N, C-alpha and C positions, 0 to 999 in steps of 0.2 A: 471339589474344584480348587485348583491351585492358581497362583499368579498374584500379581500386585494389584491393589485397588487404590486408585487415586481419588482423593476427596478434595474438592475445591471449596474453600470457604470464602464467601463473598461478604465483604463488609463495606459499610458506608464510610467514606473518608470525611473528616472534618474539613472546614474551609482551609485551615492551616496545613493540613496534610495534602489537600488538593493542590495548594500553592507550592508546597515542597516538591510534590511529584511533578508538577508542571515545570519547575526549575530544573529538575533532573533531565526531563525530556528535552528542554531547551538547551541545556549544557551538552547533551549528547549530539543534538543537531548541529550545534556550533562546532564542536570538535570534529565531527564527520565532515562538515563543510570545509574545514581548514585542512584536513589531512586524510580523509577517507576512513575506511574501516579500521585500519591499524592505529589510527590516532585516538580511537575511542577505547578507553580503559575505565573500569569502574572507579579506580583511584582518581583519575583525572576528571571524570564526571563529577565525583563528590567534591573535589577541590574547586572546580569551576562553579558548581551550584552553591558552594559555601555550606556544605553539610558534612557531618561525620561520615567516614567511609562506610561504616556498618549500616548507615541509614539507607544507602542505595539499595542494599539487599532486602530491605523491608518492603520495597516497592517492586523491584525487578530481580529476577533470578540470575540474569546474565546480561552481557552487553547486547546479545542478539535479541533478547526480550525487550530491552530498552530501545533498540533501533527499530524493532517492529512497531513500537508505539509511535516512533517518529513517522513511520510510514502511514500510520493511522491519521496523522495530521494532514497528509496529502489527500487521503480519502475524503476528509471533511472539506478541504478546499475544493476538490473536484465535484463534491455534491451540489455546489452552487452553479456549476457550469450547465447552461441550457442552450438549446437551439430551437426556439419556439417556431411554430408553423413550418416545421420541416418533416420530411419523411423519416422513418426509423433509421435508415442507413446514414442520412445526413446528421441526425442527432447523435448517433454513435460515433461518427467521424469527428464531430466537434469535441466530444468528450475525450476521445483517444488522442486527438491532436493537442488538446489542452494538457493531457498527461505527458505527452512527449515534450512539450514546451517547458513544463514544470521540471521534468527530469533533466532536460538538456541545460537548463539554467544553472544547475549545480551538480556537475558530474561526480565529484568526490562523494557528495552526500548520496546521490543515486546509487553509486557503486556499493557504498556501505550498506544501504537499505536492502539492495538486492541480495547481497551476501548474507545479511542477517535473516531475511525472510525465507531464504532457501536453505538455511543451515539445518543440520541434523539434530540440533539442540531440542530435546523433548520438552524442556521448560518453556519453549516458545509456542508449543502446539495450540494452547487455548487462545493466546493473543493473536496468533497467525490465523486461526480459524475465524475469529471475530473480524479481523481485518479483511480476509477474503470474502466473508459474508457481506460485509459493508460495501465492498467494491462491487460484488455481484449485484447487489441491490441497485447500485448506481447505474450499472450497465443495463439492468432490466428496465429501470426508469427511462433510460435513453431510448431503448428499443421499443418498449411498450408502456408508455406513461399512464395509459388508462387501465392497464391490467386486463386487457380484453383479447390479446392475441393467443396466448397459450402455446403457440408454436410459430415457427418461421419456416416457410417452404417445407412443411411437413416434419420439421425437426423440433423437438420440445425446447421451450425457452431455457430450461435448465441446461440442456446440452449445448445450446448456443452460448450461454454464459460461460460454460467451461472452455469452449473454443476461444472466446474473447479473452478469457483469463490467460490462456497460453499465448495469445497474440500480444498481450500486454507484457508478459515476461520476455518474449522474444524482442519486443521493441526496446525494453530497458537494457537487455544484454547487448543489443545492437549498438546502443548509444555508449555503453560503458566498456565492456570487454572487447567489442569489435571496433570501437571508435568510428562508427558510421556517422556521417553528417546529419544534423537535426532535420534538414529539409528532406533528405532521403527517407528517414524513418517516418516523418509525417506523411509523406507520399505513400509509403508502404501501408501504414495503418488505415489511411483513407481508402486505398484500393481494397484492402482486406475487409473493411466494413461493408463495402458495396458487394463484395463476393459472398460474405457471410449472411448479410441481412437482405441484400437486394434492394433495388429502387422500386418505388411505388408510383 
């Protein structure tokens, strides 16, 4: 058998290392907010975070890896969004509209995150997969909070999650690359949620 084998070593970070890593993510977020994807360089992130430049590479393989971690912060914010006592389509709509609002509030950052998450950088794969898994879990929780559905209109919940993931990407691209108005994109995701999940 031939080919490369990738081995991932997981280690627990000390509190000091966690704080340093958080500063790097925060610095990348600030730089992207100020100037988009091109404004984020590992050199400038290190300077903004007040660490040696080599230190950045101890935590992140590239700026795309770093910006993917910034995207993970969004996922954590959205995890707290809930639409209690609503049908699955409404719960999904509320989550998607919250994502659109968050993205529209800072378009340079959104554009940078989209570019990083969709890059061909193999060093981002693990972080990107973790992010996508976390986001999928959020959508599953919105559609099926009790974990009892299994499917929606005869389609597996896993396939529904994949479609919703493509919808999210489309919404983010509509806001950034296509410069569509926030309200238009909110309306689009609300309509799509009803079409995908249906009303009860």
